[in-house]
C-alpha positions in Angstrom: 144.5 38.0 93.7 142.6 41.3 93.0 145.7 43.4 93.7 147.7 41.2 91.3 145.2 41.6 88.5 145.1 45.4 89.0 148.9 45.6 89.2 149.5 43.8 85.9 146.7 45.7 84.2 148.2 48.9 85.5 151.6 47.9 84.3 150.4 46.8 80.8 148.4 50.0 80.4 151.5 52.1 81.4 153.7 50.3 78.9 151.1 50.7 76.1 150.5 54.4 76.7 153.6 55.6 78.5 155.4 57.2 75.6 152.4 59.0 74.4 151.5 60.2 77.9 155.0 61.4 78.3 154.9 63.4 75.0 151.5 64.9 75.9 152.6 65.8 79.4 155.9 67.4 78.2 154.2 69.4 75.4 151.5 70.3 77.9 154.2 71.9 80.1 155.5 73.9 77.1 152.1 75.3 76.2 150.9 75.8 79.8 151.2 79.6 79.5 150.4 79.7 75.8 148.0 82.7 76.0 150.5 84.7 78.0 153.4 83.9 75.7 151.6 85.0 72.6 150.0 88.0 74.1 153.3 89.3 75.7 155.1 88.7 72.4 152.5 90.6 70.5 152.6 93.4 73.1 156.2 94.1 72.1 154.5 96.1 69.4 153.5 98.7 71.9 153.5 102.2 70.4 155.5 105.1 71.7 152.5 107.2 72.8 153.2 110.9 72.1 152.4 113.3 74.9 149.1 115.0 74.3 148.5 113.2 71.0 145.0 112.0 70.3 144.7 108.4 69.0 143.1 107.8 65.6 139.5 106.7 65.5 138.9 103.0 65.1 137.2 103.6 61.8 140.4 105.3 60.6 142.5 102.4 61.9 140.3 99.9 60.1 140.6 101.9 56.8 144.4 102.1 57.2 144.6 98.4 57.8 142.3 97.7 54.8 144.5 99.8 52.5 147.7 98.1 53.9 146.4 94.6 53.6 144.3 95.0 50.5 141.3 93.3 52.1 138.1 94.1 54.1 138.5 94.5 57.8 135.7 93.3 60.0 136.5 94.6 63.5 139.2 95.5 66.0 140.6 94.3 69.3 141.5 97.1 71.8 143.3 96.7 75.1 142.8 98.7 78.3 146.2 100.4 77.8 146.6 103.6 75.8 150.0 102.5 74.5 148.8 99.1 73.3 148.4 98.5 69.5 145.0 98.1 68.0 144.5 94.8 66.2 142.4 95.0 63.1 140.7 91.7 62.4 139.7 90.1 59.1 138.8 86.5 60.0 138.8 84.1 62.9 142.6 83.7 62.9 143.8 86.7 61.0 144.6 90.2 62.3 147.0 93.0 61.8 148.4 95.2 64.6 148.2 98.9 64.0 149.7 101.9 65.8 146.7 103.7 67.4 148.3 107.1 67.0 149.8 107.0 63.5 147.9 104.1 61.8 151.2 102.5 61.0 151.1 98.8 60.2 153.0 96.9 62.9 152.7 93.4 61.5 150.6 90.4 62.2 152.1 89.6 65.6 154.9 87.4 66.9 155.0 84.8 64.2 158.0 83.0 65.5 156.4 82.2 68.9 153.0 81.4 67.3 154.6 79.0 64.8 156.6 77.3 67.6 153.4 76.9 69.8 151.5 75.6 66.8 154.2 72.9 66.3 154.0 72.0 70.0 150.2 71.8 69.9 150.5 69.5 66.9 152.6 67.1 68.9 150.3 67.5 72.0 147.2 66.7 70.0 148.3 64.5 67.1 151.9 63.4 68.0 153.2 65.5 65.1 151.1 63.7 62.5 150.3 66.0 59.6 147.8 66.1 56.8 145.4 63.1 56.5 147.4 61.3 59.3 146.2 63.7 61.9 143.2 61.5 62.5 145.5 58.6 63.3 147.5 60.8 65.7 144.3 62.0 67.4 143.1 58.4 67.7 146.3 57.4 69.4 146.2 60.4 71.9 142.5 59.8 72.6 143.1 56.1 73.4 146.1 57.1 75.5 144.1 59.6 77.5 141.4 56.9 78.2 144.2 54.5 79.3 145.6 57.3 81.5 142.3 57.5 83.4 142.6 53.8 84.1 146.2 54.1 85.1 145.3 56.9 87.6 142.3 55.0 89.1 144.2 51.7 89.4 147.1 53.6 90.8 145.0 54.8 93.7 144.4 51.2 94.7 148.0 50.2 94.2 149.2 53.2 96.2 147.4 52.0 99.3 150.0 50.2 101.5 149.6 46.6 102.4 150.6 47.4 106.0 149.6 50.8 107.4 152.3 52.4 109.4 154.3 55.6 109.5 157.2 54.3 107.3 154.9 53.0 104.5 153.0 56.3 104.4 156.1 58.4 104.4 157.4 56.4 101.5 154.3 57.3 99.5 153.7 60.8 100.7 157.1 62.5 100.5 160.5 62.2 99.0 163.1 60.2 100.8 166.3 62.1 101.5 168.7 59.3 100.9 167.1 56.4 99.1 169.0 53.1 99.4 169.3 52.6 95.7 167.7 53.7 92.4 164.9 51.1 92.7 163.8 52.6 96.0 164.1 56.1 94.6 162.0 55.3 91.6 159.4 53.6 93.7 159.3 56.5 96.1 159.1 59.2 93.4 156.4 57.3 91.4 154.1 57.1 94.4 154.7 60.6 95.6 154.2 62.3 92.3 151.2 60.2 91.7 149.6 61.1 95.0 150.0 64.8 94.8 149.0 65.1 91.1 146.1 62.6 91.3 143.1 65.0 91.3 144.2 67.6 88.7 145.7 64.9 86.5 142.4 63.0 86.6 140.6 66.2 85.6 143.0 66.7 82.7 142.7 63.1 81.5 138.9 63.0 81.8 138.5 66.3 79.9 141.0 65.3 77.3 139.1 62.0 76.7 135.8 63.9 76.4 137.5 66.3 73.9 138.9 63.3 72.0 135.5 61.4 71.9 132.6 63.7 71.0 130.2 60.9 72.0 131.5 61.0 75.6 131.1 64.8 75.7 127.7 64.4 74.2 126.7 62.0 76.9 127.9 64.3 79.6 126.1 67.2 78.0 122.9 65.1 78.1 123.4 64.4 81.8 123.7 68.2 82.3 120.3 68.6 80.7 121.5 69.6 77.2 120.8 68.0 73.8 124.1 66.1 73.6 126.8 67.9 71.7 125.5 71.5 71.7 125.5 73.3 68.3 128.1 75.9 67.8 127.0 79.1 69.5 125.6 81.9 67.4 127.8 84.7 66.4 129.1 86.6 69.4 128.5 83.7 71.6 131.6 81.7 70.9 134.1 81.5 73.7 137.8 80.9 73.6 139.4 81.5 70.2 142.8 79.9 69.5 145.6 81.5 71.6 146.7 84.8 70.1 143.9 84.8 67.5 141.0 87.2 67.3 137.6 85.8 67.9 134.8 85.2 65.4 133.7 88.5 64.1 130.8 89.9 62.0 130.8 90.2 58.2 133.4 92.4 56.6 133.2 96.1 57.5 131.8 98.3 54.8 131.8 102.0 55.5 128.3 103.3 54.9 127.9 105.7 52.0 124.2 106.4 52.1 121.1 105.3 53.9 120.7 105.3 57.7 123.7 106.7 59.5 125.4 104.2 61.8 127.1 105.1 65.0 130.9 105.2 64.8 132.7 102.1 66.1 134.4 104.3 68.7 131.1 105.4 70.1 129.9 101.8 70.2 133.1 100.6 71.9 132.7 103.4 74.5 129.2 102.2 75.3 130.6 98.7 75.9 133.3 100.2 78.1 130.7 102.1 80.2 128.5 99.0 80.5 131.2 97.1 82.4 134.2 98.4 84.4 137.4 96.5 84.8 137.6 95.3 81.3 140.9 93.8 80.0 140.2 94.0 76.3 137.3 94.4 74.0 136.8 92.6 70.7 134.5 94.7 68.5 132.9 93.5 65.3 131.7 96.4 63.2 128.1 96.3 62.0 127.7 95.7 58.3 124.5 97.7 58.0 121.6 99.1 60.1 120.2 95.6 60.5 123.4 94.0 61.7 124.2 94.4 65.5 127.6 95.5 66.6 129.1 92.6 68.6 131.3 93.6 71.6 133.1 90.8 73.4 134.4 92.0 76.8 137.1 90.2 78.5 137.7 91.0 82.2 140.8 89.0 82.9 143.8 87.4 81.2 143.9 84.6 80.4 140.2 84.7 79.8 138.0 82.1 81.6 134.4 81.7 80.2 133.2 83.2 83.5 135.2 86.3 82.7 133.8 87.0 79.3 130.6 88.6 78.0 129.3 89.5 74.6 127.1 92.5 74.1 125.0 93.1 70.9 124.4 96.8 70.3 122.0 98.5 68.0 124.2 100.2 65.4 121.8 103.1 65.1 121.2 103.9 68.8 123.9 102.0 70.7 121.2 100.3 72.8 122.2 97.0 74.3 120.0 94.5 72.4 121.3 91.3 74.1 123.9 90.1 76.5 125.5 86.7 76.4 127.9 85.4 79.0 128.3 82.6 81.5 125.0 83.3 83.2 123.1 83.1 79.8 124.7 79.8 78.7 122.7 76.6 78.8 124.0 73.9 81.1 125.3 72.0 78.1 127.2 75.0 76.9 128.6 75.6 80.4 129.7 71.9 80.6 131.3 72.3 77.1 133.2 75.4 78.3 134.3 73.7 81.5 135.7 70.7 79.7 137.6 72.8 77.2 139.0 75.2 79.8 139.5 72.8 82.7 141.8 70.7 80.6 144.3 73.6 80.3 143.5 75.0 83.8 142.4 78.3 82.2 139.0 77.9 83.9 140.7 79.1 87.1 142.9 81.6 85.4 146.7 81.7 85.9 146.5 79.7 89.1 144.8 76.9 87.2 147.3 77.1 84.4 150.1 76.9 86.9 148.6 73.8 88.5 148.1 72.1 85.1 151.7 72.8 84.2 153.1 71.5 87.5 151.1 68.3 87.4 152.1 67.8 83.8 155.7 67.8 85.0 154.7 65.3 87.7 153.2 63.1 85.0 156.5 63.2 83.1 158.3 62.0 86.3 155.6 59.3 86.8 156.3 57.9 83.4 160.0 58.3 83.7 160.1 56.4 87.0 157.5 53.9 85.8 159.8 52.7 82.9 162.6 51.4 85.1 160.1 49.9 87.5 158.6 48.0 84.6 162.0 47.1 83.3 163.0 45.6 86.7 159.7 43.7 86.9 159.6 42.3 83.4 163.1 42.4 81.8 165.6 42.1 84.6 164.4 38.7 85.8 164.7 37.3 82.2 168.2 38.7 81.9 169.1 37.2 85.3 167.6 33.9 84.3 169.5 33.8 81.1 172.8 34.6 82.8 172.1 31.9 85.4 171.4 29.4 82.7 174.6 30.3 80.8 176.7 30.1 84.0 175.3 26.6 84.8 175.9 25.4 81.3 
């Protein structure tokens, strides 16, 4: 009786959320390597480094970008590669790539790939709903994520064979070479994909649900010893900007004309480089005045997990490291918040985690794809057969 209740609940939940889960899984595959796709596309703007040529100072690059764009520039992003462009930043999402040797404006990045990924993210998060309808889309995906958790948990019970023997376990653990028919194949694939993807898919579904429902995340943060939903970190403490976007930066750069002399941005960046070896890129926010620290966010790996990032606040007059903020300095609630955001995409474990997230998203597509014909055979086929039988007897 219990198995029957769980089976029908599993089936109904799958029918209710199947299409949405399929869309989220498919789009999840397409954006699995989002950071790499954007970064590699942007790095096509690499400059042709001239032999023996000295790069321009970062202040010169910022001034050139300001003249080109007609707006204040607040900082730069530099990569640990002498031929990489320098990105001059002006807000959370805006930046212009500049040639580090000539100051030539190279554009704002690979707009085509960024626009494509933005479209896919829109379908992943809101099912393509735009404008005021985004809330409706997010409500649907949030409910579907919650149902997906139930589908996975109930699927564990239904996966267990009624009779334990080698044949029943093989049917559930690995693909049959020559299934007798499509029904057997769908049954086999549904169970195999579900078994091997269970743990990472559960992590993805749980984190997605927490992201969709702030009250859930707040409750988890409280269990971690935090105050519920933690307030947004102070400047320089935020982690994980949108893919391909510069992080939050300080107020707009204003070249000092009088008063105390600030250290050059190049000197401040060099201090950040010396503070930690093995950096991948440094996002530097220029100090506005003598009372505004220079924020240097150092990323040690790509894609960046929160454990591989650190922000240093430097005294703009002396270059002294005033404060340091990274994984070790986060509160438990902030760490939980970062885990939930980065575990959902797999980025918490770097490219290996992203790969696993992408693979199990493909598995989820197959689980839905095989679940549909199984549901059809259980619900619709008997009705069709019954109607045909009734017509034949009449």
